[in-house]
N, C-alpha and C positions, 0 to 999 in steps of 0.2 A: 607417506604418510595423505591418507583421503582428507580431503575438506570436513568440515562440520557445516559448513557455510547453506546447503541444499540443506541440510535438518533444521537448520534457524531458520532458514526462509519459507521452508514449507509449515515449523511451528508458527510462525508470524504470521502468517497468512490463515492460517486454521484459527486461528484466535481473533484476527481481523474478520474473518466472514462472520464467526459465530457470533459476533458483534452487530453485524450489518442484519444477518438474517432473520432477525427476529423483530427488525423493528418497520413496523405496518407504513407502507411506502405514502403511504397518503402523509404520513408524520416526518418522514427524511429531510425535509428541507427547513423544518422549522427551527429559529434562532430562539435561545433566551435574550440574547444580546446582540446588538448590532457588529457584525465580527467575528462572530461564532464561527466555529467551523462547526457544521450542523453533518450527519451522514450523507449526504449526499456530496458535500464536498468534498469530505475526507473519502470516498471512493473516486470518485475523481481524480482525487490527486494522484494517493495511492497507484491508480493504473496509469494516470501521465506520466509517473518513477519508473514502473513498469516495464513500458511500450520504449522509455528512453536507455531503459539499462539493456536492453533488449538489441538496440542499435550499438551501443557502447559493444556490449560482447559481442556483435557481428552476424549475433542468430536471426534479425530479422532488421529489415530497412523500417525506416518509422511510418508512420502508419498515416493515412490519406485523412482525417481529421489531427493528428496529431497540433497544429498550429492552432486550429480551433480548441482544445483540451488546452494546450498551454494560457491563453488568454483566458479560460473560466477556471482552471484548478492550477494553475501554475501561480507561482508566490505573490505576480501583483492580482492574481484575480481574484474578485469580489465573491465573498459567500454568498453575502445575500443577493446576488445577480445571481447566480448560480440556481435559483426553484427551481425547478421544474415538475415537469408530473409523474406519477408512480411507475409508469410503463419505464421511464429514461432511467429510473432509480434503478428498476427492478436487472434493466438492461445491463446501467455497468457494474451491478455486483457480479452478474454474470461472468460476466465480461473479465473484472477483474479475476476470479476467482480460475478462468480459463485463462488469461495472461502470468496469472504467480504459478500455474505447473508450466506454463511454458520458461519462467524465469527458473525453475529449482533444476527441471532436464539441463537449459543453456550451462548453468554453473554447475551440476554434478560433469558432466561431458568436458568441462577445463580444465586445464591440467595445470601443474604448480606454475609453470612458466606463464600459461596463461593468465593466472589471477594476480601475478605480479608484474604485469607489465603495466606501463604509467598508464593512465586514468588520462583516454582522448579527448578530455572537455580542460581546457586551458584554468578556464575561470573556477570550475569546482576542483581541479586537480592541486590548487591551494593549497585545500584543508585535507582534499582524500589522495596521497600522491598515485597509487596502483589501485587498479579494478579491484583486487583485495579490500584496502582501505573501504571503497566505494561500497562494497556489499556489506560492512560491515556497517559503517553508517547506517548502509538502507534498512537493514534489521534493527537500528537503536530507532530510525523515524519510523517505521512501522508502530514498534510499540511506544512514540512519541503520541502518535495518533489514535491509537487503541485507548491508552488512558483518557484521549478528548471523548473517544465515543462513551467509556464506560460515563464520563462524568455527564455527558447528554441522556444518557440512560436513566442514572440515578435523580437528575432533576426530572424524569419525568417517570420518574415508580415504573420504571420498567425492570425485571428480573436481571439475576447478577448471572454473568455467564462463566461457567469455570472457565479455568486459567489454563491454558496449552500445555503447557509445561509441569504443571504442579504432578506428583504424585497420582499413580491411581484411586489407592485410597483417600486423597483430598480430593480430588478431581471429579466430578461426576459429571455426563452428560446427559 
């Protein structure tokens, strides 16, 4: 039975990138209130998760900047402290797209046994016992942050973005 996980992850990332790509890089770090997850933080946070996933899957070593990314975009990271220039936002979004392609390839190449093996992160395994559970959580996690991006965009009067999984007669690009 082929896994629908690569399809799900690819669609979720397409949605995220559509929400991010039409944001002016100069505005990407603006917050409506302290603690808000602005687009710059969301992009870095999702990148961090993807890099860790590739490590968990054995598809890549942790990147040289992983510790820095954890400090900036991890659970303890302060979105207000992650403000950076437009060039950094554009670079993170492009890296997010590339790493997203790599995660889909890694998951598509995984066997059913690979997906059902225990999650090697003991802390996360308390809620996500297998790689497959973790991948499902990642899809929900990305959807959660897509909602934050949509709310951020609406507060600024930006145009709507079609839903990735909508039928063609409903979704327009």
